[in-house]
C-alpha positions as MATLAB code, in Angstrom:
seq = 'MGKNISDLKEQARAPYNFIQLNDVIVPSKINEYVEKEQLKNNKLNYWNKNDKKILNEAGYKAFIKDSAKYSGYFDVDIENITPLYFGGENGALIDGIHNAIPGSSLRGCLKNIFRIITNSAMRCNENGNFSDRLFFWRSISEDDLFTEEYLNEMSLQGKNRPRAQAGFLIEFMGKKYVCPAKFKVIKNTTNIKKVEKSPRIIWRNDCVDVFSGNIDEKDKLYFYRITEPVWDKRIAISDRFMNFYKLDQNRNSKNLFKFEGNSFSNVPRGIKLLEYALKKRYKVINPCFYCIENGKVCHLGSSPYYRIPYKKTVDMHVPSELKIPVIDFTDAVFGNKEYWGSRIYVDDCYLKDEGKKEIFYKGFNLSVKSPNPAAYQFYLNTDDDGTSVQNWNGDTNIRGYKMYWHKKMDWKGIQKDDVNKRYNGVLIKKPFRERCHFKGRVRFENLDEVELGALVYLFKLGEENCCYKLGMGKSVGLGSVKILADLYLRDDKYYTRLFDGCEKFKEYSLIEDTQKYVEEFNQYMYKYLMSHSKKSLDLYQKRMNDLRIIMGIENIDNSKWCKKISYMDINNDIDKEILRKKIPLPTIAEIAQK';
ca = [
     123.028  117.060  123.819;
     119.333  116.814  124.648;
     117.618  118.621  127.504;
     115.481  116.725  130.027;
     111.797  117.566  130.009;
     109.393  117.549  132.908;
     106.914  114.715  133.315;
     103.383  115.696  132.297;
     100.458  113.319  131.886;
      98.961  115.387  129.094;
     100.365  114.973  125.595;
     101.340  117.544  123.037;
      98.933  117.781  120.093;
      99.130  118.802  116.458;
      97.002  118.249  113.333;
     100.006  116.582  111.722;
     102.543  113.888  112.461;
     105.489  112.234  110.767;
     106.235  109.033  108.899;
     109.622  107.974  110.229;
     112.556  108.272  107.833;
     113.738  105.129  106.098;
     117.189  103.851  107.035;
     118.214  102.922  103.503;
     117.436  103.986   99.924;
     115.993  101.215   97.772;
     117.502  101.658   94.289;
     115.379  101.342   91.182;
     116.309   98.974   88.374;
     117.588  101.945   86.368;
     120.360  102.203   88.944;
     121.546   98.697   87.967;
     121.770   99.688   84.304;
     123.710  102.851   85.134;
     126.168  100.781   87.181;
     126.608   98.439   84.197;
     127.388  101.440   81.999;
     130.033  102.522   84.507;
     131.706   99.115   84.250;
     131.587   99.220   80.437;
     132.968  102.756   80.295;
     135.560  102.722   83.052;
     137.329  105.738   81.574;
     134.354  107.894   82.516;
     134.224  109.310   86.022;
     130.743  109.226   87.580;
     131.664  112.131   89.856;
     132.361  114.329   86.842;
     129.184  116.189   85.892;
     129.467  115.610   82.133;
     130.487  111.963   82.509;
     127.651  111.389   84.968;
     125.174  112.753   82.438;
     126.525  110.406   79.742;
     126.365  107.350   82.016;
     122.910  108.127   83.410;
     121.388  108.727   79.996;
     122.984  105.573   78.578;
     121.771  103.500   81.537;
     118.266  104.906   81.214;
     118.079  104.093   77.493;
     119.349  100.552   78.114;
     116.699  100.059   80.802;
     113.885  101.254   78.532;
     114.938   98.920   75.717;
     115.397   95.858   77.895;
     112.465   93.582   78.883;
     108.745   94.294   78.841;
     107.449   97.759   79.618;
     103.931   98.949   80.379;
     102.122  102.051   79.216;
      98.599  103.140   80.044;
      96.678  105.194   82.536;
      94.732  105.156   85.766;
      91.170  106.394   85.416;
      90.896  108.434   88.604;
      87.734  109.252   90.537;
      88.174  111.762   93.371;
      85.588  112.628   96.020;
      86.314  115.218   98.677;
      84.923  114.255  102.077;
      85.834  117.623  103.617;
      85.848  121.081  101.950;
      88.530  121.509   99.312;
      90.431  124.700   98.458;
      93.181  125.561   95.971;
      93.386  129.345   96.300;
      92.029  132.311   94.408;
      88.678  134.042   94.290;
      87.078  131.744   91.725;
      87.477  128.329   93.286;
      89.581  126.201   90.962;
      88.867  127.415   87.437;
      91.427  125.766   85.180;
      90.513  127.249   81.821;
      88.364  130.144   83.003;
      85.217  128.047   82.547;
      85.443  124.657   84.253;
      86.345  123.771   87.832;
      89.008  121.150   88.387;
      91.663  119.831   90.713;
      94.987  121.023   89.263;
      97.101  118.160   88.002;
     100.141  119.704   89.682;
      98.444  119.493   93.092;
      97.479  115.841   92.638;
     100.942  115.029   91.296;
     102.615  116.538   94.351;
     100.377  114.537   96.685;
     101.021  111.249   94.876;
     104.747  111.868   94.562;
     105.149  112.474   98.278;
     103.434  109.205   99.223;
     105.244  107.362   96.416;
     108.523  108.553   97.918;
     107.510  107.054  101.273;
     106.351  103.652  100.024;
     109.445  103.162   97.846;
     112.080  104.097  100.464;
     113.355  106.916   98.285;
     116.101  109.421   99.024;
     115.632  112.733  100.806;
     117.852  115.286   99.131;
     117.787  119.044   99.529;
     116.573  121.171   96.589;
     116.760  118.222   94.207;
     113.754  117.058   92.208;
     111.427  118.797   94.634;
     112.404  116.899   97.804;
     112.559  119.955  100.039;
     114.154  123.392  100.172;
     116.806  123.915  102.782;
     115.980  126.398  105.522;
     117.669  127.994  108.493;
     115.461  128.891  111.437;
     115.889  131.760  113.890;
     115.448  131.670  117.634;
     115.676  133.549  120.912;
     115.477  132.205  124.456;
     115.619  134.586  127.425;
     113.102  133.046  129.824;
     114.678  131.650  132.990;
     112.860  128.315  132.735;
     113.414  127.759  129.017;
     115.466  124.668  128.164;
     117.957  126.498  125.975;
     118.243  129.945  127.586;
     121.779  129.211  128.763;
     122.818  128.264  125.234;
     121.324  131.476  123.850;
     122.919  133.736  126.488;
     126.303  132.085  125.985;
     125.999  133.081  122.342;
     124.702  136.610  122.870;
     126.301  137.831  126.125;
     129.712  138.943  127.401;
     131.286  139.091  130.855;
     129.246  136.542  132.734;
     126.022  137.201  130.830;
     125.739  140.762  132.169;
     126.463  142.565  128.905;
     125.148  141.921  125.388;
     127.612  140.744  122.791;
     125.792  142.674  120.076;
     127.085  146.074  119.009;
     125.027  148.973  117.699;
     125.204  150.306  114.175;
     123.347  151.523  111.122;
     122.275  149.296  108.274;
     123.036  151.071  104.999;
     122.995  150.432  101.274;
     125.899  151.617   99.128;
     126.339  150.882   95.429;
     123.701  148.160   95.591;
     125.218  146.289   98.547;
     124.234  146.186  102.205;
     126.646  147.092  105.008;
     126.638  148.006  108.685;
     128.382  151.140  109.937;
     129.328  150.771  113.624;
     128.081  153.114  116.348;
     127.764  153.320  120.124;
     124.705  152.771  122.269;
     123.492  153.029  125.841;
     120.420  151.907  127.724;
     118.132  154.674  128.960;
     116.282  153.383  132.042;
     113.697  154.636  134.534;
     111.675  156.491  131.926;
     108.213  156.376  133.417;
     106.882  159.147  131.202;
     107.241  157.215  127.935;
     104.220  155.500  126.453;
     104.330  151.781  125.787;
     105.078  150.845  122.220;
     102.483  148.842  120.305;
     104.681  147.708  117.450;
     108.248  146.501  117.637;
     110.566  148.182  117.037;
     109.639  151.845  117.163;
     112.321  154.307  116.117;
     112.582  157.994  116.952;
     115.179  159.917  114.958;
     116.777  162.844  116.772;
     119.340  165.378  115.647;
     122.322  163.668  117.282;
     121.021  160.164  118.044;
     118.290  157.635  117.376;
     116.129  156.021  120.068;
     115.042  152.412  119.564;
     112.110  150.970  121.518;
     111.985  147.207  121.248;
     108.322  146.860  122.191;
     106.245  146.472  125.321;
     109.223  145.946  127.596;
     107.866  146.413  131.090;
     110.277  146.077  134.006;
     108.563  146.900  137.302;
     106.381  149.417  135.480;
     109.455  151.254  134.212;
     110.309  151.241  130.529;
     113.718  151.492  128.951;
     115.018  151.970  125.435;
     118.283  152.008  123.487;
     119.950  155.241  122.353;
     122.349  154.847  119.419;
     124.966  157.560  118.869;
     128.302  158.390  117.214;
     128.119  156.393  113.969;
     131.405  155.738  112.146;
     130.254  156.324  108.566;
     133.712  155.758  107.078;
     133.726  152.142  108.252;
     131.552  149.706  106.339;
     131.256  146.111  107.567;
     130.079  143.587  104.981;
     127.135  141.316  105.825;
     127.249  137.560  105.339;
     125.389  136.610  102.140;
     124.260  133.385  103.797;
     122.660  135.301  106.648;
     120.909  137.762  104.329;
     119.465  134.961  102.202;
     118.034  133.081  105.170;
     116.893  136.276  106.929;
     114.720  137.178  103.954;
     113.139  133.701  104.081;
     112.389  133.873  107.806;
     108.615  133.388  107.993;
     108.335  133.484  111.778;
     109.613  137.021  112.255;
     107.139  139.111  114.248;
     109.182  142.295  114.023;
     109.942  144.385  110.952;
     112.220  143.286  108.151;
     115.325  145.381  108.801;
     116.496  145.082  105.202;
     113.314  146.527  103.781;
     113.775  150.152  102.705;
     110.886  151.231  100.533;
     107.349  151.297  101.843;
     108.373  150.499  105.393;
     106.945  153.184  107.658;
     109.356  152.485  110.468;
     112.286  152.991  108.066;
     111.249  156.444  106.902;
     114.259  158.548  107.827;
     113.370  162.246  108.236;
     115.345  164.837  106.304;
     117.671  167.409  107.829;
     119.013  165.317  110.691;
     122.569  166.261  111.576;
     123.384  162.683  112.566;
     122.989  161.565  108.949;
     124.560  164.491  107.055;
     127.907  162.811  106.430;
     126.271  159.509  105.461;
     124.127  161.214  102.848;
     127.164  163.040  101.447;
     128.770  159.627  100.933;
     125.653  158.611   98.976;
     124.554  156.051  101.550;
     120.964  154.940  101.818;
     120.436  154.725  105.549;
     117.953  151.904  106.057;
     117.718  151.236  109.796;
     119.528  151.351  113.101;
     120.393  147.835  114.219;
     122.377  145.604  116.548;
     124.815  143.064  115.137;
     127.546  140.510  115.834;
     130.725  139.863  113.858;
     132.452  136.622  112.877;
     135.463  136.411  110.560;
     135.285  140.110  109.796;
     131.668  140.052  108.586;
     128.301  140.673  110.177;
     127.124  137.139  110.949;
     123.636  138.200  112.091;
     121.731  141.279  113.198;
     118.451  142.402  114.740;
     116.496  145.320  116.133;
     117.610  145.009  119.790;
     120.721  143.636  121.559;
     119.002  140.316  122.300;
     117.475  139.569  118.929;
     116.519  136.327  117.216;
     119.634  134.614  115.898;
     119.978  131.881  113.271;
     120.617  128.331  114.351;
     124.013  127.019  113.319;
     122.514  124.088  111.411;
     120.070  124.075  108.528;
     117.304  121.518  107.989;
     119.466  119.586  105.523;
     122.061  119.008  108.238;
     119.433  117.021  110.157;
     118.827  114.540  107.317;
     120.874  111.314  107.624;
     123.738  111.120  105.141;
     122.649  107.640  104.013;
     119.483  109.203  102.536;
     121.475  111.666  100.411;
     123.783  109.321   98.508;
     123.616  109.466   94.670;
     121.485  106.349   94.168;
     118.743  106.418   91.531;
     115.645  105.654   93.570;
     112.116  104.912   92.361;
     111.012  108.537   92.611;
     113.924  109.638   90.413;
     113.149  106.842   87.994;
     109.386  107.323   87.612;
     108.767  111.011   88.311;
     111.852  112.099   86.406;
     115.287  113.510   86.972;
     115.292  116.739   84.996;
     119.041  116.682   84.332;
     118.987  113.243   82.721;
     115.472  112.106   81.781;
     111.911  113.307   81.960;
     108.973  112.019   83.930;
     107.230  108.850   82.831;
     104.091  109.778   84.750;
     101.726  112.555   83.668;
      98.916  113.814   85.879;
      95.997  115.508   84.143;
      93.686  118.083   85.665;
      90.691  116.332   87.229;
      87.452  118.052   86.209;
      84.351  118.407   88.328;
      81.541  116.016   87.341;
      77.955  117.229   86.906;
      79.043  120.836   87.116;
      76.103  123.209   87.521;
      73.671  120.648   88.971;
      74.180  121.778   92.556;
      75.768  124.470   94.669;
      79.421  123.465   94.720;
      81.031  126.270   96.740;
      80.578  127.586  100.243;
      79.479  131.221  100.282;
      80.562  133.710  102.926;
      83.340  131.348  103.968;
      86.271  133.313  105.413;
      88.848  131.361  107.364;
      92.379  132.347  108.311;
      94.721  129.354  108.559;
      98.062  129.961  110.204;
     101.273  128.795  108.623;
     103.153  125.813  110.100;
     105.980  126.537  112.509;
     108.859  124.115  111.908;
     110.946  126.164  114.348;
     109.022  124.219  117.050;
     111.873  121.740  117.389;
     110.097  119.547  119.976;
     107.599  118.622  117.233;
     109.847  118.435  114.174;
     113.005  116.799  115.557;
     113.590  113.372  117.057;
     113.954  113.135  120.804;
     116.641  111.006  122.417;
     116.062  107.250  122.262;
     114.282  107.167  125.614;
     111.923  109.970  124.544;
     112.603  112.016  127.678;
     114.735  114.816  126.243;
     114.613  117.168  123.298;
     117.162  118.915  121.125;
     116.846  122.142  119.184;
     118.038  122.813  115.640;
     121.631  123.174  116.876;
     121.587  119.578  118.117;
     122.831  116.354  116.534;
     119.452  114.707  116.071;
     117.529  114.092  112.821;
     114.211  115.363  111.562;
     111.289  113.141  112.510;
     110.330  112.232  108.974;
     107.753  112.997  106.296;
     105.103  115.399  107.537;
     101.493  114.350  106.935;
      98.169  115.696  108.194;
      95.510  113.733  110.053;
      91.985  113.564  108.638;
      89.269  115.276  110.646;
      85.992  117.068  110.118;
      86.165  120.835  110.167;
      85.286  122.867  113.219;
      85.936  126.288  111.789;
      85.034  129.750  112.936;
      84.607  132.275  110.172;
      86.089  135.736  110.436;
      84.021  138.862  109.899;
      83.712  140.182  106.372;
      85.143  143.502  107.544;
      88.330  141.677  108.478;
      88.782  139.807  105.196;
      91.285  142.254  103.760;
      93.471  142.360  106.842;
      96.906  140.788  106.574;
      97.252  137.347  108.138;
     100.314  135.265  108.885;
      98.991  132.342  106.899;
      96.350  131.522  104.282;
      92.965  133.194  103.974;
      90.448  130.661  102.648;
      87.412  132.187  100.986;
      85.666  129.837   98.578;
      86.235  126.093   99.070;
      84.387  123.284   97.328;
      81.610  121.773   99.394;
      81.922  118.181  100.550;
      80.993  115.295   98.243;
      82.063  116.830   94.957;
      83.274  114.318   92.375;
      86.169  114.860   89.994;
      87.383  112.725   87.106;
      90.779  112.623   85.470;
      93.680  110.470   84.398;
      97.156  109.655   85.604;
      99.023  108.472   82.518;
     102.315  106.599   82.405;
     104.811  105.365   79.819;
     107.374  102.552   79.757;
     107.190  101.342   83.353;
     108.506   97.940   84.299;
     106.448   95.567   86.459;
     107.965   96.755   89.736;
     107.420  100.448   88.969;
     103.855   99.754   87.857;
     103.329   97.741   91.041;
     104.476  100.706   93.133;
     101.901  102.944   91.419;
      99.141  100.370   91.875;
     100.116  100.080   95.552;
      99.897  103.864   95.831;
      96.310  103.891   94.556;
      95.256  100.752   96.445;
      95.686  102.699   99.680;
      92.476  104.453   98.650;
      90.646  101.119   98.792;
      91.663  100.563  102.438;
      89.491  103.254  104.035;
      92.359  105.675  103.562;
      92.181  109.194  102.191;
      94.711  111.555  100.685;
      95.213  115.290  101.306;
      94.995  117.989   98.626;
      95.007  121.768   98.519;
      95.236  124.303  101.327;
      93.954  124.338  104.894;
      94.960  120.754  105.664;
      95.616  121.586  109.314;
      91.995  122.612  109.976;
      90.441  119.667  108.158;
      90.233  120.798  104.549;
      91.429  118.695  101.648;
      90.572  115.115  102.657;
      89.843  113.236   99.441;
      88.964  109.677   98.517;
      90.817  108.529   95.391;
      89.827  105.389   93.493;
      91.585  104.365   90.313;
      91.033  101.801   87.556;
      94.079  100.600   85.660;
      94.074  100.529   81.853;
      97.030   99.095   79.968;
      97.877   99.654   76.354;
      98.168   96.596   74.152;
     101.405   97.307   72.319;
     100.332   94.943   69.552;
      97.176   96.898   68.893;
      98.508   98.197   65.589;
      98.337   94.642   64.168;
      94.681   94.277   65.158;
      93.234   97.746   65.446;
      89.654   96.567   65.955;
      88.034   94.022   68.210;
      85.158   91.756   67.194;
      82.657   94.619   67.424;
      84.701   96.731   65.065;
      85.511   99.205   67.843;
      88.934  100.685   68.191;
      90.565   99.034   71.198;
      93.884  100.435   72.348;
      93.603  100.148   76.146;
      92.191   97.344   78.263;
      90.827   97.521   81.802;
      92.893   95.363   84.154;
      90.602   93.763   86.715;
      93.279   91.931   88.697;
      96.086   94.338   89.615;
      97.355   92.443   92.636;
     100.071   90.665   90.659;
     101.789   94.000   90.034;
     101.607   94.858   93.729;
     103.180   91.477   94.504;
     106.039   92.236   92.097;
     106.695   95.471   93.957;
     106.362   93.873   97.399;
     108.748   91.068   96.475;
     111.301   93.553   95.155;
     111.137   95.608   98.361;
     111.266   92.496  100.563;
     114.262   91.048   98.747;
     116.292   94.245   98.842;
     115.482   95.183  102.432;
     116.185   91.671  103.727;
     119.523   91.722  101.910;
     120.315   94.899  103.824;
     119.049   93.795  107.247;
     115.997   92.382  109.008;
     115.881   95.672  110.909;
     115.384   97.564  107.629;
     112.458   95.331  106.679;
     110.857   95.711  110.113;
     111.216   99.484  109.915;
     109.622   99.529  106.459;
     106.642   97.502  107.667;
     106.243   99.843  110.649;
     106.351  102.867  108.348;
     103.680  101.391  106.079;
     101.496  100.704  109.104;
     101.934  104.299  110.308;
     101.084  105.525  106.814;
      97.785  103.633  106.842;
      96.979  104.964  110.308;
      97.491  108.624  109.466;
      95.697  108.246  106.123;
      92.802  106.404  107.784;
      89.374  108.001  108.220;
      87.838  105.636  110.794;
      87.688  108.402  113.410;
      86.938  111.363  111.194;
      83.498  111.956  112.780;
      84.703  111.343  116.340;
      84.829  114.683  118.184;
      87.142  113.332  120.896;
      89.550  112.096  118.247;
      89.464  115.434  116.435;
      90.366  117.137  119.709;
      93.412  114.855  120.028;
      94.741  116.050  116.672;
      93.992  119.765  116.995;
      96.465  122.586  117.483;
      97.542  123.479  121.008;
      95.624  126.420  122.474;
      97.961  129.049  123.894;
      95.052  130.409  125.964;
      94.567  127.053  127.699;
      96.692  126.748  130.852;
      97.534  123.061  130.350;
      98.412  123.522  126.684;
     100.475  126.566  127.555;
     102.438  124.517  130.092;
     103.029  121.730  127.552;
     104.399  124.244  125.074;
     106.492  125.979  127.718;
     108.097  122.703  128.798;
     108.704  121.690  125.177;
     106.904  118.354  125.511;
     107.578  116.422  122.276;
     104.858  115.249  119.931;
     103.883  111.568  120.379;
     104.373  109.215  117.435;
     101.559  108.137  115.120;
     101.320  104.738  116.818;
     101.268  106.296  120.294;
      98.405  108.610  119.360;
      96.429  105.762  117.774;
      96.795  103.610  120.907;
      95.485  106.246  123.339;
];
């Protein structure tokens, strides 16, 4: 159930937004041929892995053999209109000598937009759609929307006592366990210095004291004292929790599972508290607090009210109709590694006129923070009326495909002395300057007219004052590129007339009029979506309009516009209030209309 949000005139801001999810998968023509193979071979079960492989491969081969197919390439010209960065100290050296845009980076960009324009599926961990994640959260502020939900999970006896128990995280025979212990809160300790890093641990002969950070309660600090460990009792830890805990990118505290090289885990020798544990050949990693479900540790942390995992992963917020086993256009063209390879090949795009001008920024040091998908008010749909939000435990869906707005950079460099410090994000050092030109090819084999039309449509967006995004630092304005492409098709009869009238070898021909292929694709999409529902067609047209808006560069030099699509400033009182009240992010159309 969603939580009501307060009315504020100011809007939430972010350098990104979302293309709404499609309501239906549009199947490729390969899907028809696979279905025909199922009818011909009714003894094979499509839900059996081996039978599915046989049917898919047979359907794919039948599709390739049937009707005309097109092979050729797009001659691609790329110009970056904002600085461009791919990582590393040496710009983007591909072969150690020449600078280029990696083909893998361009392929990923094109594939993502191709998935949007073809109404493709959204499946977890399959063909590079997305990796499933589980986010962690804590809510203890009185005015937070979900504090009650959190305290119901983590408290006992009318929210006055923590549910979490104390213990010691250990490693034994290569596996992690928790040994239970007792703890008490030591209050009114005015003579203890505030702790800078969380948590701080002090090992004593008969106990361990855990300070969870700058906890200041009426100028009086308190800490947790853990005692009386039961070393003979080992409680197993949920594998699911451990896997997601290690992937938690938003953790500000220490990784409790980390043993080596972690200063706060250095256990001093000769402590009586640990004698029996060491005799049992335990590696004592850390004191901790934990909760149990079904006989296993379901989650743990460094204080009784720690960050806990949501009950639902990202994949659980993707509509089931977008996960059905239909062969969509992205599967068909970009490949399905279990059954057939890609029919599109993206080359590295090399820098033109290399050496004629200064191509890199010097002394450029910029720290770019990582995205925070745990901010549910930005990443999840609100209720239909837009007045309430749900967190990752709710029944809503993700907002859609994340894309970044185009804007000119307004960056502040960090000092050279700070370059080697550790940042929670990307440190950008040597980006390409604006207005560099790159040339390359996107080759393809055996596409039918509709598939070719989808690719032409993908590149024609670049002719509509739209730009694509490549590389790192997209959120601060890096990576905006203009892509123009000329289509060349292979004449499959060239072997009967290898030379033209000028005695020049002529295998590929430039196609001046590509609109007919776009029309083939548009007609295919229109026919299928209308057969599903008028609502599906209307949604598709809205999504394509939103795509053009967020890819557009009409306002890229407008400072007021760039402010509208910047990150929220936690030091600004209004922004801080918007974040505190969990005001959801407006849609692409809503932002464009303001």
